[in-house]
C-alpha positions, 0 to 999 in steps of 0.5 A: 354537638359538633366535634371540635377539630383537633388543635394544630401542633405548632412543633411540626410547622416549618417557618413557612407553615407557621407564616401560613398558619398566622395568616389563616387566623388573621395575624401578621406573618412576622409572628411566625419568627417570634413563635419559631424562636420560642418553640425551638430556641427557648423550648417553650412548652406553653403559650404563656411563656411567650412574653413578647406576644400580647396576652390576647394573641396568646389566648387566641393561640391556645384556642386553636393550637398547642405544643404537644410532646410525646411522653418520655417513659424511660431514660437509661444512661450507659456506662460509656455515657450513651443515653437512651430514651423510650418515648410513648407515642399517640396510639400506645406504641413506643419508639426509642432514640439514642444520644452518643457522646464522642469527645466534643461531638454529641450525636442524637440518633432519632427515629422516623417511624414506629417500627420499620416497614423494611425487614433487614434480616440482621436488625432487631428493630425490623423484627418488631414490624411496623405501625406508622410514620412519625409526624414532624412534631414527633421527630422534632420532639426527640431533639427537644427531649435530648436538649432539655435532658442536660438542664435548661433548654439551650440548643446553642450549647454544643455540650448537648447535641451537635449532630443529628442522624436519622438512624433510629427506628424506621426507614426515613425516606419512607416518611419523606415529607415529615422527615424533610420538614424536620431537617429543615427545622433542625437547620433553620437559623431561627430554630436549631441552627444545625449545619447541613453537614451535621444532619444526616438522613440514612436510608437502606436504599429507597432510590426514588426518594433519593432522586426526589431528595436531590435538589430539594434538600442539602442534608448529608446522606448515608446509605446502608449497603451491608453487602457487596453484591446483589445476590447477598444484598437481596437476602440481607436488605430486601429493598435491594430486590426492587432497587439493586446496587447499580440503581442505588449508586447512580442515585447517590451520585446524582444526589451529590451532583446537586450539592454545591460543596465537596461532600461524600456519601457515608456508606454503612456496612454491618459486618456479619461473621461468615456472611459478608466479612470475608476478604472476597467480600471486601474486594467486591465492596471496594469495586462498588465503593470506587464508583462513588465519592464516599467514606465507609463506616464498618459496623460490627454486628450487635447481637440480639436473641435468635438473630442467627448472626454473630459478631466477627472476630477482631482479626476479621474486622481488621483484615476487612478494613485493611483491604478497603483502606489499601484500596484508597477508601477512608474507612472507620470501624464504629465503636459499639456504644450503649450495648449495656442498655440495648442502645447499640446500632440495630438494637432499638426495638421500642414497643410496636403495635405491629400492623404487618404481623411480622413481629408475631411471626418472629415471636413464633420462631423464637418460641419454636426455637426455645421448645426445640432447645428444651427438647434437645436438652431433655434428650441429652439428659 
């Protein structure tokens, strides 16, 4: 018997993709808008819920397509209201996503990859290695899960999700097509209707992808710099060895030129005690930031076991910030949120079937450190 082809998951189709799909099965293209609203405004999980579509068409859809969401295996709520979900993907690996409340603002931090292909030295996510890209449907499913967690599905209820940032697991621009398609759905008026200012793609600096994004999308852009010079950034953010700061700044300026409004780039900078948090680093960073219309988001390091890094003191953070502010750059310090449920920035790890073998190397280091510590304590006794 011939194997039946996999059914197409309609959650991942763009408006045009849905139109093409209906045309391919001999149906009118206008059906796409009806189904789009059912999927993303009504949160339909089955075709039977789509009551303004004939029963015959619903049966036809069930034969060739489906509405698949990954399995939610864990939800934790922090004492500060932050929510973290662990979601099991096809193949057994898990990803994590976080919802951060801040007054009337509810920011959903979504993942774009299972693990991360980059290996930033201060990020626990990167130590898990990399398995694969998430599909558009798997990205959109994270938004559906968050919206539904507050009760009956209603994406227009701003008490649920007001902003989406691609700052979870993975490097979004290394999953370019699926991430861009997901942002289009998030901003479509017949889907989630989020403003282009409320959907942000964050990148560690994949320059060719930023150039490709320019003119194709008008989402907001955040760039993780984390160091004020190439020598230090080569160590902290290895992608810098291929795309140095000068190339990254040029790509960001080019992206802004393609927008028809006065937006700025959000620059992310994780402060590491004694590494990149000194006054001279702040002065160097100020010279970099003056080349780009931007605002700066300082992120005090969130510790994880055997990272080798420490969180700076409150005085060091304030001193660093003041130098930048005095230089005329709008600067904020990100509050640590959800660290009691390991949901803070850089702490998302999931469970990754690592194809890079990076996680095995990291675990070996942890085991060696633990052995050495035991030996040292025995010697002290």
